[in-house]
N, C-alpha and C positions, 0 to 999 in steps of 0.2 A: 967532682966525685961525690957520690951519694953516701952519706953516713947512716948506717942502720945499727940498731942495738941487737945484740945476740946474748942469749943465756943458754947455758948447757945444763940440761936437767937429767939426772939419773932416773931411769924408769925401768920397770920389770922387763921391758923388751929392748933394752939398750939405751944408750945416751940419745936424748932428743935435743935437737937444736931449735930454739924458738927465736925468730927474728921479727923485730918490731920496727915499723916505719911510722914515726909519729905516735899516734895512739892506737894503731891497729896492727894485728899480726899479719905480716906479709909473707912469711915462710915458716913452715914447721916440717922438719924432716929428721931423719936418723943420722947420727954421726958418720956411720959407714956409707951414707949416701950424700955426703957433704958436697962432692963434686957435682952431682945432679942438681942439688939445691943452688949452688953457686952459678951453674949454667942458666937456670931459670931466672935468678936474680939479675945476672948480667944482661939477659935478653930483655928484661923489663926496664932496668934502670941504667944500663951501661956500666961504667966503672963504679964499684961499690967498696966501701970499707966497713967491715963488721967491727963494731965497738963493743967490747964486753960490758954487760950490764947485769946487775943482780935483781932478779924478779921485776923486770920492767912493767910498770903499771899494775903489779900484782898478778900478771898473766901466768907466770911460772907456778905460782901457788895454786891458781885455778887448774892448771894442767895436773899438778900433783894431786889435787882433790879428785880429779877424774880417775887417775890411776889408783887412788885409794878406795874407789867405789862409788863416788858421787858422779854418776854417769851424765847428769844434766849440767854439771858445773861448767862445761865448755860451751854450753848453749849461749852464754852471754858474751863470749869473747868477740870483739869486733875484728873483722878481717878486711884486708885490702889485697885483692888477688891480681889486679891488672887483667890482661887477657882480652880476647874479643868479646863482643856482646853474647855470642853463643856460649863461649866458655864460661863467662860469668853466670849465664842462665843455668848451665849444668851445675856449676859449683854451688850456686845458691840453692838449687833443688836438692842437693845432697843433704842439706840441713833439715829437710822435711822428713827424712828417714829416721824414725825414732830408734833409740838404743834398743837392742834386743830383736830388731827386725832386719830383714834384708829385702832388697828389690833386685830383679833382673835388669840388665841394661835396657832391654825393650820396655819393661814396665816403667823405668825412670823416664825414658824418652816419651812414652805415652802420657805419663803424668805431667810432663812439660808441654804437652800439646803437639809433640813432634813424633808421632808413632813410627815413622820410617827412619828415624835417626839413631837407632840403637848402636850402630858401629861408630858414628861420630861421638855419641855419648861415651862410649868405651874409650875412644882415643883421648877425649878431653879428660876423662876420669884419670887416666894415666899421667896427665900433666898437672894434676892438682898440686898447687904450691903449698897448701896448708893442710897437711895430713892430719888425721884424727879429728881436728876441729871441723873441717869439712869432710864428713865421714865417708870417703870413697871406699873404705873397707867394707861398708854395708851393701855394696853392689856386687852381685854374683852373676854367673852365667845363666842362660835360659832355663836349664834344668836344675837350678840351685847349685851348680858346680862352682867350686872355688877357682876362679880364674885369676889372672895376674894381679899383683899388687906391687907398686913401685918400691915398697919397703921390704918385700919378700913375703911369700905365702905363710911362713911360720908366724910372722907378726900379724898378718891378717887373721889367721886362726886364733891367735892369742886375744886380739882385740874383740873379735866376735864372741869368743867364749867368755871373756871378761864382761861383756854386755849381756850375756845370758842366752846367746844363740846356741841351740842344741843341734848337733850334726847327726 
């Protein structure tokens, strides 16, 4: 059984679950989506046990700094996502989208050198195991429409407004 550390963080958009594998964040999700997170963790690791930890490696403090307005604080958090090479490429590319900006799925696909992969990018975006840190909330529909967000559209709107995006 794989042991992972978990911290529960109070945030303006609800309780956030931060899961750490060794020295990297392997999951970040919302408490009301814990089943989704556990499904992704089981798919990656098999049987897991979440061991409570307080501010593992200082990562919870970094996340709190982001919520307090230091939008670049999360840029330094190491992540371990698992996934296929394509999924890893998409999730890595998300980090290139600066706070306060958005990209359409097609733009992100083109940025990755895969201009015909907009749908695959969208599907992969929805499986992002490390919300906020890998900012899938910064990806929007082709005409800047707010499309789905695994944590709920209300959270996507809050995150984008927090980062200075004006609708």
